[in-house]
MDAnalysis code that builds the backbone (N, CA, C; Angstrom):
import MDAnalysis as mda
import numpy as np

u = mda.Universe.empty(570, n_residues=190, atom_resindex=np.repeat(np.arange(190), 3), trajectory=True)
u.add_TopologyAttr("name", ["N", "CA", "C"] * 190)
u.add_TopologyAttr("resid", np.arange(1, 191))
u.add_TopologyAttr("resname", ["UNK", "UNK", "UNK", "UNK", "UNK", "UNK", "UNK", "UNK", "UNK", "UNK", "UNK", "UNK", "UNK", "UNK", "UNK", "UNK", "UNK", "UNK", "UNK", "UNK", "UNK", "UNK", "UNK", "UNK", "UNK", "UNK", "UNK", "UNK", "UNK", "UNK", "UNK", "UNK", "UNK", "UNK", "UNK", "UNK", "UNK", "UNK", "UNK", "UNK", "UNK", "UNK", "UNK", "UNK", "UNK", "UNK", "UNK", "UNK", "UNK", "UNK", "UNK", "UNK", "UNK", "UNK", "UNK", "UNK", "UNK", "UNK", "UNK", "UNK", "UNK", "UNK", "UNK", "UNK", "UNK", "UNK", "UNK", "UNK", "UNK", "UNK", "UNK", "UNK", "UNK", "UNK", "UNK", "UNK", "UNK", "UNK", "UNK", "UNK", "UNK", "UNK", "UNK", "UNK", "UNK", "UNK", "UNK", "UNK", "UNK", "UNK", "UNK", "UNK", "UNK", "UNK", "UNK", "UNK", "UNK", "UNK", "UNK", "UNK", "UNK", "UNK", "UNK", "UNK", "UNK", "UNK", "UNK", "UNK", "UNK", "UNK", "UNK", "UNK", "UNK", "UNK", "UNK", "UNK", "UNK", "UNK", "UNK", "UNK", "UNK", "UNK", "UNK", "UNK", "UNK", "UNK", "UNK", "UNK", "UNK", "UNK", "UNK", "UNK", "UNK", "UNK", "UNK", "UNK", "UNK", "UNK", "UNK", "UNK", "UNK", "UNK", "UNK", "UNK", "UNK", "UNK", "UNK", "UNK", "UNK", "UNK", "UNK", "UNK", "UNK", "UNK", "UNK", "UNK", "UNK", "UNK", "UNK", "UNK", "UNK", "UNK", "UNK", "UNK", "UNK", "UNK", "UNK", "UNK", "UNK", "UNK", "UNK", "UNK", "UNK", "UNK", "UNK", "UNK", "UNK", "UNK", "UNK", "UNK", "UNK", "UNK", "UNK", "UNK", "UNK", "UNK", "UNK", "UNK", "UNK", "UNK"])
u.atoms.positions = np.array([
    [-15.692, 42.244, -1.273],
    [-15.721, 41.073, -0.409],
    [-16.887, 40.045, -0.547],
    [-16.544, 39.177, -0.651],
    [-17.408, 38.127, -0.930],
    [-18.451, 37.649, 0.110],
    [-19.847, 37.196, -0.245],
    [-20.520, 36.638, 0.925],
    [-20.519, 35.332, 1.409],
    [-20.128, 35.114, 2.789],
    [-19.693, 33.925, 3.644],
    [-21.021, 33.472, 3.671],
    [-21.324, 32.158, 3.296],
    [-22.387, 31.427, 3.937],
    [-22.048, 31.226, 5.587],
    [-22.876, 31.179, 6.085],
    [-22.796, 30.664, 7.885],
    [-22.760, 29.051, 7.902],
    [-21.598, 28.900, 8.816],
    [-21.497, 27.579, 9.009],
    [-22.214, 26.795, 9.436],
    [-22.975, 25.506, 9.015],
    [-23.996, 24.412, 9.736],
    [-23.486, 24.704, 11.228],
    [-24.293, 24.232, 12.109],
    [-24.303, 24.391, 13.301],
    [-24.688, 22.978, 13.792],
    [-23.751, 21.488, 14.273],
    [-23.740, 20.431, 14.887],
    [-24.901, 20.303, 15.441],
    [-25.947, 19.648, 15.458],
    [-26.963, 19.344, 15.806],
    [-26.584, 17.950, 17.305],
    [-27.027, 17.730, 18.340],
    [-26.628, 16.692, 19.193],
    [-28.004, 16.113, 19.476],
    [-27.699, 15.145, 20.016],
    [-29.073, 14.013, 20.113],
    [-29.023, 12.991, 21.422],
    [-29.826, 12.906, 22.110],
    [-30.113, 11.875, 23.478],
    [-30.829, 10.471, 23.308],
    [-30.536, 10.175, 23.827],
    [-32.001, 8.829, 24.193],
    [-31.892, 7.441, 23.416],
    [-30.550, 7.635, 22.262],
    [-30.764, 6.454, 21.581],
    [-29.924, 5.016, 22.469],
    [-30.739, 3.981, 22.155],
    [-30.841, 2.727, 22.989],
    [-30.125, 1.593, 22.508],
    [-29.992, 1.755, 21.251],
    [-29.598, 0.517, 19.843],
    [-28.859, 1.145, 18.821],
    [-26.999, 0.904, 19.246],
    [-26.388, 0.975, 17.852],
    [-25.636, 0.162, 17.762],
    [-25.540, -0.148, 16.272],
    [-24.966, -0.972, 15.479],
    [-23.649, -0.736, 15.437],
    [-22.782, -2.042, 15.071],
    [-21.102, -1.801, 15.087],
    [-20.758, -1.412, 13.520],
    [-19.413, -0.705, 13.337],
    [-19.673, -0.185, 11.833],
    [-19.034, -0.838, 10.974],
    [-19.664, -1.328, 10.245],
    [-18.655, -2.339, 9.060],
    [-17.451, -1.704, 8.446],
    [-16.688, -2.203, 9.414],
    [-14.870, -1.329, 9.039],
    [-13.911, -2.650, 8.891],
    [-12.761, -2.259, 8.938],
    [-11.277, -3.149, 9.120],
    [-11.656, -3.540, 10.507],
    [-11.203, -4.855, 10.727],
    [-11.226, -5.476, 11.777],
    [-9.865, -5.480, 12.293],
    [-9.868, -5.858, 13.934],
    [-8.548, -5.664, 14.402],
    [-7.749, -6.884, 14.468],
    [-8.993, -8.075, 14.176],
    [-7.982, -9.679, 13.968],
    [-8.881, -10.038, 13.472],
    [-8.135, -11.038, 12.126],
    [-9.120, -12.175, 11.125],
    [-8.619, -13.290, 11.522],
    [-9.194, -14.340, 11.133],
    [-8.896, -15.568, 11.262],
    [-8.378, -16.255, 9.519],
    [-7.514, -17.121, 9.955],
    [-6.474, -17.724, 8.685],
    [-7.649, -18.423, 7.699],
    [-8.796, -18.655, 7.821],
    [-9.849, -19.474, 7.282],
    [-10.802, -18.312, 6.356],
    [-10.743, -16.959, 6.945],
    [-11.621, -15.871, 6.289],
    [-11.347, -15.460, 5.027],
    [-12.382, -15.068, 4.221],
    [-11.834, -14.367, 3.035],
    [-10.444, -13.868, 3.001],
    [-9.649, -13.615, 1.809],
    [-8.431, -13.080, 2.045],
    [-8.833, -11.720, 1.506],
    [-10.114, -11.222, 0.920],
    [-10.303, -9.831, 0.791],
    [-10.447, -9.024, 2.217],
    [-10.560, -9.547, 3.170],
    [-10.693, -8.927, 4.657],
    [-9.006, -8.817, 5.199],
    [-8.267, -8.896, 4.313],
    [-6.695, -8.400, 4.646],
    [-6.405, -7.502, 3.885],
    [-6.879, -7.210, 2.376],
    [-6.559, -6.202, 1.800],
    [-7.315, -5.388, 2.124],
    [-6.470, -3.888, 1.800],
    [-6.486, -2.738, 1.326],
    [-7.440, -2.652, 0.308],
    [-8.356, -1.458, 0.487],
    [-9.220, -2.034, -0.863],
    [-9.427, -0.654, -1.202],
    [-9.142, -0.001, -2.526],
    [-8.528, 1.035, -2.826],
    [-9.736, 1.636, -3.337],
    [-11.130, 0.817, -3.743],
    [-12.148, 1.194, -3.826],
    [-12.435, 2.078, -2.997],
    [-12.206, 1.650, -1.672],
    [-13.074, 2.617, -0.474],
    [-11.976, 3.471, -0.019],
    [-10.813, 3.344, -0.114],
    [-9.729, 4.178, 0.617],
    [-9.123, 5.028, -0.295],
    [-8.334, 6.043, -0.343],
    [-7.380, 6.694, -1.271],
    [-5.833, 5.736, -0.763],
    [-5.226, 5.913, -2.171],
    [-4.226, 5.112, -2.253],
    [-2.705, 6.310, -1.917],
    [-1.844, 6.366, -1.244],
    [-0.489, 6.919, -1.195],
    [0.055, 7.170, -2.297],
    [0.130, 8.626, -2.759],
    [0.965, 8.525, -4.003],
    [2.245, 9.280, -3.917],
    [3.274, 9.361, -4.636],
    [4.295, 9.728, -4.652],
    [5.061, 9.859, -5.804],
    [5.563, 11.211, -6.358],
    [5.816, 11.784, -7.563],
    [7.306, 10.577, -8.096],
    [7.159, 10.345, -9.171],
    [8.668, 9.815, -9.852],
    [9.701, 11.018, -9.794],
    [9.500, 12.050, -9.438],
    [10.417, 13.283, -9.339],
    [10.943, 13.533, -8.198],
    [10.319, 13.265, -7.219],
    [10.722, 13.481, -5.964],
    [11.703, 12.475, -5.497],
    [12.630, 13.214, -4.625],
    [13.965, 12.572, -3.861],
    [13.193, 11.560, -3.188],
    [13.959, 10.300, -3.026],
    [13.797, 9.752, -1.739],
    [13.549, 10.129, -0.628],
    [14.539, 11.057, -0.162],
    [14.640, 11.893, 0.916],
    [13.023, 12.486, 1.108],
    [12.437, 13.193, -0.028],
    [11.461, 13.898, 0.183],
    [10.395, 12.807, 0.629],
    [10.319, 11.700, -0.552],
    [9.568, 10.493, -0.094],
    [9.483, 9.934, 0.886],
    [10.411, 9.851, 1.559],
    [10.146, 8.809, 3.157],
    [9.967, 9.863, 3.492],
    [9.950, 11.291, 3.906],
    [9.567, 12.027, 4.771],
    [7.936, 12.202, 4.979],
    [7.465, 11.789, 3.274],
    [5.859, 11.907, 3.525],
    [5.275, 10.900, 3.489],
    [6.107, 9.454, 3.562],
    [5.348, 8.381, 4.581],
    [5.660, 8.632, 5.716],
    [6.436, 8.704, 6.007],
    [6.756, 8.813, 7.762],
    [5.447, 9.698, 8.205],
    [5.376, 10.997, 8.114],
    [4.066, 11.735, 8.096],
    [2.712, 10.969, 7.942],
    [2.518, 10.211, 7.079],
    [1.837, 9.199, 6.596],
    [1.174, 8.034, 7.471],
    [2.454, 7.950, 7.959],
    [2.435, 6.980, 8.939],
    [2.160, 5.366, 7.818],
    [2.638, 5.545, 6.561],
    [2.496, 4.200, 5.475],
    [4.212, 3.616, 5.407],
    [4.311, 2.880, 4.590],
    [5.565, 2.174, 4.575],
    [5.784, 1.949, 2.801],
    [4.486, 2.040, 2.413],
    [4.607, 1.853, 0.827],
    [3.653, 3.248, 0.010],
    [4.262, 3.744, -1.096],
    [4.082, 4.712, -2.240],
    [3.772, 4.323, -3.557],
    [2.871, 4.739, -4.283],
    [2.666, 4.754, -5.103],
    [2.877, 5.716, -6.382],
    [3.702, 5.243, -7.289],
    [4.716, 6.378, -7.760],
    [3.849, 6.503, -9.645],
    [3.467, 7.569, -9.047],
    [1.977, 8.367, -10.015],
    [2.501, 9.343, -10.983],
    [2.479, 9.126, -12.433],
    [2.639, 10.175, -13.249],
    [1.775, 11.115, -13.072],
    [2.431, 12.670, -13.174],
    [1.148, 13.829, -12.706],
    [0.566, 14.239, -13.955],
    [0.929, 13.833, -15.028],
    [0.104, 13.487, -16.508],
    [-0.914, 13.242, -16.672],
    [-0.378, 11.748, -17.046],
    [-1.392, 10.298, -17.511],
    [-1.869, 9.926, -16.554],
    [-1.551, 10.830, -15.277],
    [-2.140, 9.711, -13.859],
    [-2.045, 8.769, -13.739],
    [-1.061, 7.665, -14.349],
    [-1.102, 6.483, -15.065],
    [0.102, 5.613, -13.688],
    [-0.090, 4.645, -12.600],
    [0.735, 4.006, -11.942],
    [2.195, 3.925, -12.673],
    [3.169, 4.222, -12.259],
    [4.582, 3.813, -12.526],
    [5.238, 2.835, -12.266],
    [4.961, 2.758, -10.844],
    [5.576, 1.565, -10.015],
    [5.229, 2.161, -8.156],
    [6.249, 1.340, -7.297],
    [5.697, 2.171, -5.854],
    [7.010, 1.877, -5.120],
    [6.998, 2.295, -4.178],
    [7.801, 2.262, -3.505],
    [8.485, 2.756, -1.996],
    [8.769, 0.981, -1.358],
    [8.612, 1.200, -0.101],
    [9.950, 2.011, 0.666],
    [9.314, 2.574, 1.941],
    [10.310, 3.064, 3.163],
    [11.806, 1.764, 3.452],
    [11.495, 1.000, 2.505],
    [12.478, -0.218, 2.662],
    [13.503, -0.092, 1.591],
    [13.021, 0.226, 0.733],
    [13.549, 0.500, -0.283],
    [14.573, 1.717, -0.330],
    [13.941, 2.736, 0.269],
    [14.872, 3.747, 0.226],
    [16.076, 4.121, 1.480],
    [15.824, 2.887, 2.509],
    [16.695, 3.063, 3.790],
    [17.553, 1.417, 3.758],
    [17.179, 1.030, 2.551],
    [18.010, -0.205, 2.444],
    [18.841, -0.001, 1.359],
    [19.798, -0.745, 0.558],
    [20.261, -1.323, -0.348],
    [20.331, -0.765, -1.728],
    [19.104, -0.617, -1.941],
    [19.409, -0.108, -3.526],
    [19.444, 1.199, -3.667],
    [19.851, 2.347, -2.889],
    [20.132, 3.415, -2.972],
    [21.980, 3.394, -3.593],
    [22.461, 2.819, -2.473],
    [23.914, 2.575, -2.724],
    [24.086, 1.370, -4.285],
    [23.152, 0.504, -4.269],
    [23.479, 0.168, -5.720],
    [23.185, 0.817, -6.775],
    [22.109, 1.530, -6.402],
    [22.049, 2.506, -7.820],
    [23.346, 3.076, -8.010],
    [23.870, 4.464, -6.847],
    [24.929, 5.485, -6.762],
    [26.200, 4.342, -7.015],
    [26.350, 2.694, -7.234],
    [27.345, 2.241, -7.707],
    [27.268, 1.785, -9.081],
    [25.700, 1.959, -9.485],
    [25.620, 1.791, -11.188],
    [26.112, 2.992, -11.695],
    [26.056, 4.311, -11.220],
    [25.910, 5.582, -11.759],
    [27.020, 5.598, -11.548],
    [28.221, 5.071, -10.693],
    [29.538, 5.690, -10.638],
    [29.596, 6.920, -9.839],
    [29.185, 6.589, -9.099],
    [28.870, 8.250, -7.622],
    [30.646, 8.558, -8.057],
    [31.322, 7.922, -7.615],
    [32.410, 8.603, -6.773],
    [33.212, 9.476, -8.181],
    [32.797, 8.940, -9.288],
    [32.960, 9.920, -10.498],
    [32.388, 10.830, -10.838],
    [31.221, 10.538, -10.702],
    [29.939, 11.897, -10.848],
    [29.170, 13.022, -10.162],
    [29.539, 12.551, -8.652],
    [29.288, 13.778, -8.242],
    [27.960, 13.253, -7.320],
    [27.155, 12.179, -7.742],
    [26.017, 11.796, -7.432],
    [25.904, 11.465, -5.849],
    [25.285, 11.950, -5.324],
    [24.809, 11.939, -3.960],
    [23.785, 10.870, -3.653],
    [23.591, 10.499, -2.317],
    [22.299, 10.195, -1.572],
    [21.045, 11.120, -1.950],
    [21.303, 12.459, -1.713],
    [20.592, 13.408, -2.108],
    [20.011, 13.350, -3.309],
    [20.852, 12.800, -4.314],
    [20.128, 13.464, -5.579],
    [19.026, 11.890, -6.342],
    [19.201, 11.010, -5.696],
    [18.545, 9.886, -6.134],
    [16.870, 10.191, -6.219],
    [16.333, 10.270, -7.246],
    [14.751, 10.403, -7.190],
    [14.333, 8.841, -7.387],
    [13.085, 9.161, -6.514],
    [11.741, 7.944, -6.498],
    [12.194, 6.938, -8.043],
    [11.781, 7.611, -8.759],
    [11.821, 6.423, -9.991],
    [13.103, 6.243, -10.620],
    [14.197, 6.313, -10.014],
    [15.661, 5.846, -9.986],
    [15.197, 4.402, -8.888],
    [15.014, 4.209, -7.745],
    [15.156, 3.009, -7.011],
    [13.729, 2.223, -6.937],
    [12.391, 2.948, -7.721],
    [11.386, 2.064, -7.519],
    [11.019, 0.980, -8.295],
    [10.061, 0.086, -7.786],
    [9.873, -0.919, -8.129],
    [8.739, -0.742, -9.418],
    [9.373, -1.017, -10.394],
    [8.378, -0.490, -12.028],
    [7.140, -1.900, -11.892],
    [5.899, -1.070, -12.277],
    [5.166, -2.099, -12.535],
    [5.541, -3.334, -12.747],
    [5.979, -3.616, -14.234],
    [6.279, -4.431, -15.036],
    [7.252, -5.513, -14.103],
    [7.882, -5.084, -13.555],
    [8.449, -6.209, -12.099],
    [7.378, -6.557, -10.733],
    [6.570, -5.594, -10.842],
    [5.714, -6.036, -9.832],
    [5.019, -7.620, -9.867],
    [4.842, -8.273, -8.423],
    [4.169, -9.722, -8.634],
    [2.454, -9.347, -8.107],
    [1.777, -9.520, -8.826],
    [0.458, -9.164, -8.392],
    [-0.334, -10.292, -8.636],
    [-1.791, -9.977, -8.176],
    [-2.612, -10.934, -8.148],
    [-3.926, -10.203, -9.068],
    [-4.922, -11.245, -9.227],
    [-6.057, -10.663, -10.089],
    [-7.624, -10.676, -8.953],
    [-7.898, -9.635, -8.920],
    [-9.503, -9.520, -7.596],
    [-9.989, -10.539, -8.233],
    [-10.351, -10.905, -9.284],
    [-11.230, -12.954, -9.462],
    [-10.630, -13.575, -8.796],
    [-9.231, -13.802, -8.584],
    [-8.505, -14.955, -7.648],
    [-8.926, -14.512, -6.114],
    [-8.752, -13.419, -5.928],
    [-8.541, -12.665, -4.508],
    [-10.583, -13.197, -3.492],
    [-11.073, -12.977, -4.173],
    [-12.587, -13.618, -3.987],
    [-12.944, -15.161, -3.661],
    [-12.230, -15.950, -4.240],
    [-12.189, -17.306, -3.426],
    [-10.878, -17.879, -2.759],
    [-10.058, -17.059, -2.536],
    [-9.177, -17.394, -1.307],
    [-9.449, -17.025, 0.191],
    [-8.492, -17.767, 0.795],
    [-8.737, -17.087, 2.364],
    [-7.233, -16.549, 2.590],
    [-7.293, -15.921, 4.025],
    [-6.389, -15.492, 4.462],
    [-4.921, -16.758, 4.444],
    [-5.102, -17.258, 4.910],
    [-3.720, -18.275, 4.658],
    [-3.345, -18.416, 3.332],
    [-4.710, -18.211, 2.405],
    [-3.556, -18.391, 0.965],
    [-2.551, -17.336, 0.844],
    [-3.156, -15.818, 1.250],
    [-2.381, -14.665, 1.090],
    [-0.983, -14.951, 1.845],
    [-1.269, -15.506, 3.304],
    [0.361, -15.646, 4.153],
    [1.281, -16.499, 3.404],
    [0.701, -17.405, 2.691],
    [1.134, -18.546, 1.833],
    [2.053, -17.647, 0.596],
    [1.386, -17.092, 0.273],
    [1.885, -16.101, -1.354],
    [3.048, -15.406, -0.506],
    [3.047, -14.623, 0.094],
    [4.224, -13.544, 0.563],
    [5.425, -14.751, 1.199],
    [4.589, -15.889, 1.246],
    [5.976, -16.669, 1.995],
    [6.760, -17.330, 0.176],
    [5.957, -17.252, -0.460],
    [6.250, -18.262, -1.826],
    [7.111, -17.150, -2.224],
    [6.665, -16.057, -2.860],
    [7.229, -14.827, -3.132],
    [8.409, -14.074, -2.802],
    [8.416, -14.304, -1.380],
    [9.614, -12.980, -0.693],
    [9.138, -11.502, -0.486],
    [7.967, -11.191, -1.503],
    [7.493, -9.920, -1.161],
    [7.029, -9.202, 0.134],
    [6.859, -7.955, 0.253],
    [6.114, -7.263, 1.316],
    [4.987, -6.658, 1.181],
    [4.709, -6.539, -0.169],
    [3.338, -5.947, -0.873],
    [3.085, -6.865, -2.195],
    [1.666, -7.163, -2.531],
    [1.450, -7.749, -3.319],
    [0.177, -6.850, -3.677],
    [0.012, -6.015, -5.023],
    [-1.170, -5.109, -5.300],
    [-1.899, -6.123, -6.073],
    [-3.181, -5.817, -5.835],
    [-4.401, -6.621, -6.450],
    [-4.819, -6.040, -7.519],
    [-4.953, -6.464, -8.645],
    [-5.238, -5.800, -9.981],
    [-7.192, -6.490, -10.578],
    [-7.920, -5.656, -10.790],
    [-8.895, -5.646, -11.706],
    [-8.431, -5.840, -13.608],
    [-8.906, -6.618, -13.804],
    [-8.873, -6.092, -15.004],
    [-10.273, -6.295, -15.844],
    [-9.964, -5.335, -16.655],
    [-11.446, -4.900, -17.753],
    [-11.355, -5.064, -19.157],
    [-12.025, -5.769, -19.587],
    [-11.801, -6.257, -20.717],
    [-11.078, -7.104, -21.114],
    [-9.938, -7.986, -20.127],
    [-9.022, -8.679, -20.498],
    [-7.842, -7.834, -20.553],
    [-7.990, -6.640, -20.750],
    [-6.650, -5.451, -21.046],
    [-6.402, -4.860, -20.090],
    [-7.172, -3.877, -19.358],
    [-7.130, -3.034, -19.140],
    [-6.891, -3.320, -17.528],
    [-5.595, -3.150, -17.107],
    [-5.827, -3.255, -15.370],
    [-6.073, -2.032, -14.530],
    [-6.926, -2.177, -13.530],
    [-6.824, -1.109, -12.541],
    [-6.613, -1.365, -11.215],
    [-5.338, -1.091, -10.379],
    [-5.372, -0.957, -9.012],
    [-6.519, -0.939, -8.453],
    [-6.786, -1.992, -7.251],
    [-7.910, -2.093, -6.526],
    [-7.773, -2.380, -5.481],
    [-6.488, -2.881, -4.763],
    [-6.287, -3.226, -4.138],
    [-4.803, -3.534, -3.370],
    [-4.481, -3.750, -1.995],
    [-2.773, -4.087, -1.867],
    [-3.144, -5.097, -0.541],
    [-2.070, -6.094, -0.200],
    [-1.550, -6.967, 0.441],
    [-0.459, -6.464, 1.020],
    [-0.301, -6.207, 2.691],
    [0.628, -5.668, 3.369],
    [1.247, -7.011, 3.818],
    [2.247, -7.563, 3.886],
    [2.725, -8.631, 5.051],
    [2.524, -8.111, 5.912],
    [2.934, -6.764, 6.459],
    [3.021, -6.313, 7.969],
    [1.020, -6.665, 8.445],
    [0.582, -6.107, 7.418],
    [-0.607, -5.945, 7.952],
    [-1.291, -7.165, 8.501],
    [-1.261, -8.184, 7.396],
    [-1.775, -9.050, 7.396],
    [-0.984, -10.211, 8.726],
    [0.219, -10.356, 8.953],
    [0.761, -10.702, 10.143],
    [0.010, -10.178, 11.241],
    [-0.097, -8.709, 11.356],
    [-0.463, -8.029, 12.408],
    [-2.063, -8.652, 13.021],
    [-2.888, -8.475, 11.492],
    [-4.324, -8.803, 11.807],
    [-4.663, -10.605, 12.282],
    [-3.505, -11.566, 11.480],
    [-3.243, -12.546, 11.604],
    [-2.692, -12.634, 13.197],
    [-2.723, -11.936, 13.864],
    [-1.795, -12.640, 14.745],
    [-2.054, -13.728, 16.261],
    [-3.477, -13.879, 16.452],
    [-3.869, -14.193, 17.200],
    [-4.134, -16.014, 16.678],
    [-4.760, -15.543, 15.561],
    [-5.217, -16.718, 14.766],
    [-4.002, -17.544, 14.487],
    [-3.016, -17.116, 14.183],
    [-1.976, -17.587, 14.155],
    [-0.841, -18.648, 15.400],
    [-0.914, -17.893, 16.195],
    [-0.799, -17.867, 18.034],
    [-1.450, -19.866, 18.084],
    [-2.632, -19.111, 18.043],
    [-3.791, -20.413, 18.346],
    [-3.540, -21.444, 17.172],
    [-3.288, -21.433, 15.730],
    [-2.666, -22.549, 15.193],
    [-1.576, -23.485, 15.464],
    [-0.284, -22.315, 16.010],
    [0.380, -23.190, 16.555],
    [0.427, -23.761, 17.764],
    [-0.784, -23.713, 18.783],
    [-0.500, -24.481, 19.530],
    [-1.673, -25.843, 19.746],
    [-2.032, -25.654, 18.503],
    [-2.773, -27.117, 18.297],
    [-2.147, -28.041, 17.740],
])
């Protein structure tokens, strides 16, 4: 049998009179704030992964458990991002369109057989922004981009040596709308 190291005991203390507020994600932001304040930053928080070989039902269950609406499709061997999939993709019309394209009535393929890779949004189809551009923009610019593109999620890429792209963040329309709710109300009354 192995020897177990005793668990460390948490030490408590009292008498503190001045505690600073943590530097973390805000509850509300202004439309004139830097765009990065509305971005989920994968340089400091983990991204949610799904396998291209999972069924869409498995992926949706994992998203529900995690409380997320988007998963990044990662190849297990290469660790390369192949695409993304949203809960809307899974619960919307994409599965039916896929089944129709496969001739589901003839082939016996059902909704339960659809894999993430069958309906994911491939990286080549993404509408992305460069981190360098994000640094000079405001939250209003992000809202305008969602309006212009009709997308619900916009990946933020960092380019190394002009060719290697690394995912470093994500703009989510639901997050940006939630964070700017009061600012948009205030702007509409002005």
